C-alpha positions as CSV (number, residue, x, y, z in Angstrom):
1,X,-93.8,-25.8,-3.7
2,X,-90.0,-25.5,-4.1
3,X,-88.0,-22.3,-4.1
4,X,-87.6,-22.4,-7.9
5,X,-91.4,-22.5,-8.4
6,X,-91.8,-19.6,-5.9
7,X,-89.2,-17.5,-7.7
8,X,-90.7,-18.2,-11.1
9,X,-94.1,-17.2,-9.9
10,X,-92.8,-14.0,-8.2
11,X,-91.1,-13.1,-11.5
12,X,-94.4,-13.6,-13.4
13,X,-96.3,-11.3,-10.9
14,X,-93.6,-8.7,-11.1
15,X,-93.9,-8.8,-14.9
16,X,-97.6,-8.1,-14.5
17,X,-96.9,-4.8,-12.9
18,X,-94.4,-3.9,-15.6
19,X,-97.0,-4.5,-18.3
20,X,-99.8,-2.5,-16.6
21,X,-97.5,0.6,-16.8
22,X,-97.6,0.6,-20.5
23,X,-100.3,2.2,-22.8
24,X,-103.7,0.9,-21.9
25,X,-104.9,-0.8,-25.1
26,X,-104.3,-1.4,-28.8
27,X,-106.9,-1.9,-31.5
28,X,-107.4,-3.6,-34.9
29,X,-110.0,-2.7,-37.5
30,X,-110.8,-5.5,-40.0
31,X,-110.6,-4.5,-43.6
32,X,-113.2,-6.9,-44.9
33,X,-116.2,-8.8,-43.7
34,X,-116.9,-12.4,-44.9
35,X,-120.1,-14.3,-44.4
36,X,-119.9,-17.0,-41.7
37,X,-121.0,-19.7,-44.1
38,X,-117.8,-19.1,-46.1
39,X,-115.6,-19.1,-43.0
40,X,-116.1,-22.3,-41.0
41,X,-117.0,-25.7,-42.3
42,X,-118.8,-28.4,-40.3
43,X,-115.5,-30.1,-39.6
44,X,-114.1,-26.8,-38.2
45,X,-117.2,-26.3,-36.1
46,X,-116.5,-29.7,-34.4
47,X,-112.7,-29.7,-34.3
48,X,-111.3,-26.2,-34.2
49,X,-108.5,-25.8,-31.6
50,X,-108.2,-23.5,-28.6
51,X,-105.4,-21.1,-28.0
52,X,-105.7,-21.3,-24.2
53,X,-102.3,-20.8,-22.5
54,X,-101.3,-22.8,-19.4
55,X,-99.4,-22.3,-16.2
56,X,-97.2,-24.6,-14.2
57,X,-97.2,-23.1,-10.7
58,X,-99.8,-22.3,-8.1
59,X,-98.9,-20.0,-5.2
60,X,-99.8,-21.1,-1.6
61,X,-102.5,-18.4,-1.5
62,X,-104.4,-20.4,-4.2
63,X,-105.5,-22.8,-1.5
64,X,-106.2,-20.2,1.2
65,X,-110.0,-19.6,1.2
66,X,-109.8,-17.5,4.4
67,X,-107.2,-15.1,3.1
68,X,-109.2,-14.6,-0.1
69,X,-112.4,-13.8,1.8
70,X,-110.5,-11.2,3.9
71,X,-109.1,-9.7,0.8
72,X,-112.6,-9.4,-0.7
73,X,-114.0,-7.6,2.3
74,X,-111.0,-5.2,2.4
75,X,-111.7,-3.8,-1.0
76,X,-114.5,-1.4,-1.8
77,X,-116.3,-1.6,-5.1
78,X,-115.0,0.8,-7.7
79,X,-117.4,0.1,-10.5
80,X,-120.8,-1.5,-10.5
81,X,-122.9,-1.5,-13.7
82,X,-126.1,-3.6,-14.3
83,X,-126.8,-5.8,-17.3
84,X,-129.9,-5.5,-19.4
85,X,-132.6,-7.9,-20.5
86,X,-133.3,-8.5,-24.2
87,X,-135.5,-5.9,-25.9
88,X,-136.1,-7.6,-29.3
89,X,-137.3,-10.9,-30.5
90,X,-134.7,-13.1,-32.2
91,X,-137.3,-15.4,-33.8
92,X,-136.3,-14.4,-37.3
93,X,-132.6,-15.0,-36.6
94,X,-132.9,-18.5,-35.3
95,X,-131.4,-21.3,-37.4
96,X,-131.6,-25.0,-37.0
97,X,-129.9,-27.6,-39.2
98,X,-128.2,-31.0,-39.2
99,X,-124.4,-31.2,-39.2
100,X,-123.1,-33.2,-42.2
101,X,-122.8,-36.9,-41.4
102,X,-119.2,-37.0,-42.7
103,X,-118.3,-34.2,-40.3
104,X,-119.9,-36.0,-37.4
105,X,-118.1,-39.2,-38.2
106,X,-114.8,-37.4,-38.4
107,X,-115.0,-35.3,-35.3
108,X,-112.5,-36.0,-32.5
109,X,-113.5,-38.2,-29.6
110,X,-114.4,-36.1,-26.6
111,X,-115.5,-36.5,-23.0
112,X,-119.1,-36.6,-21.9
113,X,-119.8,-33.8,-19.4
114,X,-119.6,-35.7,-16.1
115,X,-119.9,-33.5,-13.0
116,X,-116.7,-33.2,-11.0
117,X,-116.0,-31.9,-7.5
118,X,-112.3,-31.3,-7.2
119,X,-109.0,-32.0,-8.9
120,X,-105.5,-32.5,-7.5
121,X,-105.3,-28.7,-7.1
122,X,-107.7,-29.1,-4.2
123,X,-110.1,-26.3,-5.1
124,X,-113.6,-27.6,-5.0
125,X,-116.2,-26.8,-7.7
126,X,-119.5,-27.9,-9.2
127,X,-119.6,-28.7,-12.9
128,X,-122.5,-29.3,-15.4
129,X,-123.9,-28.7,-18.8
130,X,-126.3,-25.8,-18.8
131,X,-129.7,-27.3,-18.5
132,X,-132.4,-27.6,-19.7
133,X,-130.9,-27.1,-23.2
134,X,-133.3,-24.3,-23.9
135,X,-131.6,-22.4,-21.1
136,X,-128.8,-21.2,-23.4
137,X,-131.5,-19.2,-25.3
138,X,-132.8,-17.6,-22.2
139,X,-131.4,-14.6,-20.3
140,X,-128.8,-14.5,-18.7
141,X,-127.3,-17.5,-20.4
142,X,-128.3,-16.0,-23.8
143,X,-125.7,-13.4,-23.3
144,X,-122.9,-16.0,-23.7
145,X,-121.8,-17.5,-27.0
146,X,-119.1,-19.4,-28.9
147,X,-116.4,-17.4,-30.8
148,X,-114.8,-18.7,-33.9
149,X,-111.7,-17.1,-35.6
150,X,-108.6,-17.8,-37.6
151,X,-104.9,-17.0,-37.3
152,X,-102.8,-15.5,-40.1
153,X,-102.1,-19.0,-41.5
154,X,-105.8,-19.8,-41.8
155,X,-106.0,-22.2,-38.9
156,X,-109.4,-22.2,-37.1
157,X,-109.8,-21.7,-33.4
158,X,-112.5,-21.4,-30.8
159,X,-113.1,-19.4,-27.6
160,X,-116.1,-18.2,-25.6
161,X,-117.5,-14.6,-25.4
162,X,-120.2,-12.7,-23.6
163,X,-122.2,-9.5,-24.2
164,X,-121.0,-6.7,-21.9
165,X,-122.7,-3.9,-24.0
166,X,-125.3,-4.3,-26.8
167,X,-122.7,-4.3,-29.6
168,X,-119.7,-5.4,-27.6
169,X,-118.5,-8.9,-27.0
170,X,-116.1,-9.5,-24.1
171,X,-113.5,-12.3,-24.4
172,X,-109.8,-13.0,-23.6
173,X,-106.9,-11.1,-25.2
174,X,-105.4,-14.4,-26.3
175,X,-108.6,-15.0,-28.3
176,X,-107.9,-12.0,-30.5
177,X,-104.1,-11.6,-30.5
178,X,-101.1,-13.9,-30.2
179,X,-99.5,-11.6,-27.6
180,X,-96.6,-10.3,-29.7
181,X,-96.0,-8.2,-32.8
182,X,-98.8,-7.7,-35.3
183,X,-100.4,-10.9,-33.9
184,X,-104.1,-10.1,-34.7
185,X,-106.4,-12.9,-35.5
186,X,-109.2,-12.5,-38.0
187,X,-112.6,-13.8,-39.3
188,X,-114.3,-13.4,-35.9
189,X,-117.7,-15.0,-35.8
190,X,-119.9,-14.9,-32.7
191,X,-122.8,-17.3,-32.2
192,X,-124.8,-16.6,-29.0
193,X,-126.4,-19.7,-27.4
194,X,-124.6,-22.0,-29.9
195,X,-125.2,-25.7,-29.4
196,X,-125.0,-29.0,-31.3
197,X,-126.9,-31.9,-29.8
198,X,-125.6,-35.4,-29.5
199,X,-127.4,-36.4,-32.7
200,X,-125.9,-33.6,-34.7
201,X,-128.6,-30.9,-34.7
202,X,-127.1,-27.4,-34.6
203,X,-129.1,-24.5,-33.2
204,X,-128.2,-20.8,-33.4
205,X,-131.0,-19.1,-31.5
206,X,-129.7,-15.6,-32.1
207,X,-128.2,-16.0,-35.6
208,X,-124.5,-15.6,-36.6
209,X,-122.6,-12.4,-36.3
210,X,-119.6,-11.7,-38.4
211,X,-119.5,-7.9,-39.2
212,X,-116.7,-6.6,-37.0
213,X,-116.1,-2.8,-36.5
214,X,-113.1,-3.1,-34.2
215,X,-111.1,-5.5,-32.0
216,X,-109.3,-4.1,-28.9
217,X,-107.1,-5.7,-26.2
218,X,-104.8,-4.3,-23.6
219,X,-101.1,-3.5,-24.2
220,X,-100.3,-5.8,-21.3
221,X,-101.6,-8.7,-23.4
222,X,-100.4,-7.5,-26.8
223,X,-96.9,-7.0,-25.7
224,X,-96.7,-9.7,-23.0
225,X,-95.3,-12.4,-25.3
226,X,-98.3,-14.7,-24.8
227,X,-97.2,-15.7,-21.3
228,X,-99.6,-16.1,-18.3
229,X,-100.6,-15.0,-15.8
230,X,-101.1,-11.7,-17.5
231,X,-102.7,-8.6,-15.9
232,X,-104.7,-7.7,-18.9
233,X,-105.8,-10.8,-20.8
234,X,-109.1,-9.2,-21.8
235,X,-110.4,-8.1,-25.2
236,X,-113.5,-6.4,-26.7
237,X,-114.9,-7.0,-30.1
238,X,-117.4,-4.5,-31.5
239,X,-119.9,-6.1,-33.9
240,X,-121.9,-3.9,-36.3
241,X,-125.7,-3.8,-36.1
242,X,-127.8,-5.9,-38.4
243,X,-129.9,-4.7,-41.3
244,X,-132.7,-3.7,-39.0
245,X,-130.4,-1.6,-36.8
246,X,-130.4,-4.1,-34.0
247,X,-127.2,-5.1,-32.1
248,X,-126.5,-8.5,-30.7
249,X,-127.3,-7.5,-27.1
250,X,-130.7,-6.2,-28.2
251,X,-131.6,-9.9,-28.9
252,X,-129.6,-11.6,-26.2
253,X,-129.4,-9.1,-23.3
254,X,-126.2,-8.0,-21.7
255,X,-124.3,-8.9,-18.5
256,X,-123.3,-6.1,-16.1
257,X,-119.8,-5.8,-14.6
258,X,-118.3,-5.0,-11.2
259,X,-114.8,-4.6,-9.8
260,X,-113.0,-5.5,-7.8
261,X,-115.5,-8.4,-7.1
262,X,-114.0,-11.8,-8.0
263,X,-111.3,-12.9,-5.5
264,X,-112.8,-14.2,-2.4
265,X,-116.2,-14.7,-3.8
266,X,-118.3,-17.5,-5.3
267,X,-118.3,-17.3,-9.1
268,X,-120.1,-18.9,-12.0
269,X,-118.0,-19.5,-15.1
270,X,-119.5,-20.4,-18.4
271,X,-117.9,-21.6,-21.6
272,X,-117.6,-24.0,-24.5
273,X,-114.8,-26.3,-23.4
274,X,-113.4,-28.7,-26.1
275,X,-112.8,-31.4,-23.5
276,X,-116.5,-31.6,-22.6
277,X,-119.0,-32.4,-25.3
278,X,-116.4,-31.3,-27.8
279,X,-117.3,-27.7,-27.2
280,X,-120.7,-28.2,-28.7
281,X,-122.7,-27.2,-25.7
282,X,-122.4,-24.5,-23.1
283,X,-120.9,-25.7,-19.8
284,X,-121.1,-24.2,-16.3
285,X,-118.9,-24.3,-13.3
286,X,-119.3,-22.8,-9.8
287,X,-116.3,-22.2,-7.5
288,X,-114.8,-20.0,-4.9
289,X,-112.0,-17.8,-6.3
290,X,-108.8,-17.7,-4.4
291,X,-105.9,-15.2,-4.5
292,X,-103.2,-15.9,-7.1
293,X,-101.3,-12.6,-6.3
294,X,-101.0,-9.6,-8.6
295,X,-104.8,-9.3,-8.9
296,X,-105.0,-12.9,-10.3
297,X,-107.9,-15.1,-9.3
298,X,-107.7,-18.9,-9.3
299,X,-110.7,-21.2,-9.2
300,X,-111.6,-24.9,-9.6
301,X,-112.8,-26.1,-13.0
302,X,-112.8,-29.1,-15.2
303,X,-113.1,-27.0,-18.3
304,X,-110.1,-26.6,-20.7
305,X,-109.5,-25.0,-24.1
306,X,-112.6,-23.5,-25.8
307,X,-113.7,-22.0,-22.5
308,X,-111.0,-19.3,-22.9
309,X,-112.7,-15.8,-22.7
310,X,-115.7,-17.3,-20.9
311,X,-117.4,-15.0,-18.4
312,X,-116.6,-15.2,-14.7
313,X,-119.9,-13.9,-13.2
314,X,-120.9,-12.8,-9.7
315,X,-124.5,-13.8,-8.8
316,X,-125.4,-15.5,-12.1
317,X,-129.2,-15.7,-11.8
318,X,-132.7,-14.9,-12.9
319,X,-133.9,-12.1,-10.6
320,X,-136.8,-12.8,-8.3
321,X,-139.1,-11.0,-5.9
322,X,-137.6,-9.9,-2.6
323,X,-134.1,-9.2,-3.8
324,X,-132.2,-6.7,-1.6
325,X,-129.6,-4.2,-2.5
326,X,-128.2,-3.9,1.0
327,X,-124.7,-5.2,0.3
328,X,-122.1,-4.4,-2.3
329,X,-122.2,-7.9,-3.7
330,X,-125.9,-8.4,-4.2
331,X,-126.1,-7.2,-7.9
332,X,-127.0,-10.0,-10.3
333,X,-125.1,-11.1,-13.4
334,X,-122.0,-9.0,-12.9
335,X,-118.9,-9.8,-15.0
336,X,-115.8,-9.8,-12.9
337,X,-113.2,-11.4,-15.2
338,X,-112.8,-13.9,-18.0
339,X,-111.1,-17.3,-18.3
340,X,-107.4,-16.6,-19.1
341,X,-105.5,-19.9,-18.5
342,X,-105.6,-23.5,-17.4
343,X,-103.0,-25.7,-15.8
344,X,-100.5,-27.8,-17.7
345,X,-101.6,-31.0,-15.9
346,X,-105.3,-31.4,-16.6
347,X,-105.7,-33.5,-13.4
348,X,-105.1,-30.3,-11.3
349,X,-108.4,-28.9,-12.6
350,X,-108.0,-25.2,-12.0
351,X,-108.3,-22.1,-14.1
352,X,-107.4,-18.4,-13.6
353,X,-107.9,-14.9,-14.8
354,X,-107.3,-11.3,-13.9
355,X,-109.8,-9.5,-11.8
356,X,-111.2,-6.4,-13.5
357,X,-109.6,-3.1,-12.5
358,X,-109.1,0.4,-13.7
359,X,-107.2,-0.9,-16.8
360,X,-110.3,-2.8,-17.8
361,X,-112.4,0.3,-17.2
362,X,-110.1,2.2,-19.6
363,X,-110.4,-0.6,-22.2
364,X,-114.2,-0.5,-22.1
365,X,-114.3,3.3,-21.9
366,X,-112.1,3.8,-24.9
367,X,-114.2,1.3,-26.9
368,X,-117.5,3.0,-25.9
369,X,-116.1,6.5,-26.7
370,X,-115.2,5.3,-30.2
371,X,-118.4,3.4,-30.8
372,X,-121.1,5.0,-28.6
373,X,-123.8,3.3,-30.7
374,X,-122.5,-0.1,-29.6
375,X,-122.8,0.8,-25.8
């Protein structure tokens, strides 16, 4: 890495500290709720774009596994909250249909999900579709879904989200706000366990959720100009309960969270990347997370846009007999961050995000204080 690259990265990390000193979060309350069927056509379901930002530089620490491990062990856990299994059957919410033939014919060409091992960024990872396909309807995968939304000009976009509280979806700040001015997006639609098979059969095992009570992101993201890395590229969307009084997480279950618990640990990252299966199926990557400086984690991944906002999870698993709670890292299904950015050159195959910290705790606490029923 040349001196110009190092200087640019140092400036970016310094800017992170400046942003965290500002007010903790900003919120947006939608004025209207529109049915999902009126929002996104079959063409949009297959070809909506991603707003994922990208970086150009990696610090030397991104390749230092030992330094990341030492950093992990030097930090005690500040927050550790468990997830919850589903408590309600979603059988009546499940929908299954065929995507229109014209939309299938017009969809952009995409890669088939071929497992990778490492890119030119030299951070090793495992990559696969979630399998079997029914897994995306089973906890803990059920707590992850595809997020659709629009910008002010009416353009459609996609990201990934996950359930952190029964009525609260966690995603990236850049999936709800442009990063400057009154840059709020709209028409948020969350579909847990979303998938479209290769022959065009769409399944929504937990229905479609569109009634939004509030959208909140950090001031670090909302005033950061859309640049990355960013210390607070996180967002929370509160979805209203359905007619029976149930929240999304009652049907899907929720993931827990823990911090600091990402850098120096093995993580599972889930998302709907547009470059793999056209974002029509949930994808899964496992990688060690190295230190990017300024509380930024960097991991290997072949996922690109569409996986933005996807959960970065410690101990993604189905619990089993004999589990021990003897170490600080043994808790299952703990969210530690979300996908914030990719690399300009796709061959590098890395992604990154900000490790949860006290700012994230404030973001979640403010949301749950305002919407106690959702938490």
